[in-house]
Structures are given as C-alpha cells and as structure tokens.
N, C-alpha and C positions, 0 to 999 in steps of 0.2 A: 504494500500500500504506500501511497505517496501523499503527503500533506504539505501544501504550500502556504506559508505564512508571509504574504507579500509585505505587510506592514513592518515585519521584523527582519525581512530579507533572509528568511530561513526556509529550507526544504528538508523535511523528514522523510526518509525512505525506510520502510520496515519490510524485510524479506523473511518470511516464515517458511522454511524448507528443511526442517529437521536439522541435521548436522551442519547444513550450509546456511543457517539462519544468521541474520546480521541486522544491525541498525546503522544508518548513515545519516549524517547531518551535513548539508551544504550551507555554510554560513557565509553568505555573500557580503555581509557588512564587514566581517573581519578578514575575509578572503581565504578561508580554509575549508577543507572537507575532512570529516572524521568518520571512520568506519569501525564499528565494534563487531568483531567476528566472535560469535559465542563459542564456536568450537575451539578457538585458540585462546580465549580469555585474554584478548589483547585489543588495543586500539591503534589504528593506523591513521596518521594525519598527513595531509599533503596540501600544499598551496594551490589555490585555484589558478590555473593558467587559462586565460580567456580564449586562447586559440584552440583549446581542447574541450573545455567545459561550457555547455550552453548557458546563456544568460538566464537570469531568473524569469524574465518575461517569456522566454522560449521554452522553458523546461516543461511547463504544463501542456503546451501544444505537442511537444515531442512525446510526452507520456501518453497523451490521447491517441496520437498516431500509432504508437507501439501497441496500445491496447486494441485498437480497431482494425489494424492491418497485420497480416502474418509476417510480411517482410517490409521493413521500413528502409527505403532507399534514401537515407538522409546522410549528409556529410558530417552531421553532428552526433553520431553515435559515439559513446564514450567507452573506452577500454582502458583499464588501469592495470598495471603490473606492479606488484609490490616487490621490493628487493629487501633481502635481509639486512638488518642494521643493528645497531646497539639500541637497547631499550632503556628507558628511564621512567621513573614515576613523575607525574606532573608536579611542578612547583608553582608557587604564586606567580612568578614571572610568566610561566607558560599559560596559565589560565587568563591572565590579562591579555596576552597576545591572541589566544584562540577564542576567547569569549565564554560566556556563561553556558550556552547551549552545549558546546563541546565539552566543557568542564563537567556538566551533569551526565553526559554520556560516558566519559572516560575516567572519571575519578577512581583511583584505586587500582587501575589497570596499567600494565606496562605500555608506554607510548613508543611508537615507531614512527619516525618522520621520514 
C-alpha cells in the first residue's frame, strides 16, 4: 500500500509479503529515502537523486499506472541496489538530518547508508 502525505512531503510504502515485507518512507522535505527490511532487522537510507526518483507530484500517477496496467513503459521506474557497508545506530545528528518520519521508522535498528 502507498500513502501520500502531500502537505508533509512524505510517501509511505508498506509491502506485506511474508519474509520480503518492508516499510519505506520517501521524505522529500529532507531529501532521503529509508527502507526497513523486516527480514534483516535493518534500515537502509539513501539520498534522493532527482534523476532516478520520481517527484512527489508524479509518484501517485506512477503508482496508479502500475496498479492498472500489467506493464508500465515509463522511464521513471525505480530500481535500487543496496551495497554492503558499515552499520551504525542513529545518533541525534542523524535524526536531525533524516527527519522525524525516518527516525520513527529506524530507531533502534542498524543504519546502512
């Protein structure tokens, strides 16, 4: 499911698929995306790169296209590849940078940037 909070510049994406379940927050105000993978008990954070991530005003349309069409021929499909890195627990400095929504999603989990 996807919930778009236009006034807060936030998109929440919840994937419920057993071992592959995850929650993702697109925080356009702070410019970060955080994904919490439940199977790995970890949080992955990346900077929003405008050339790869759809704008907030476009993401709802893209989700609608994806839901109503079997194949979406859009140049705005998003594919993310995570690379192993060092993890750390979030500190106050991190939460100021990433914002409250990502803090609520990732507090207490190892962070991978």
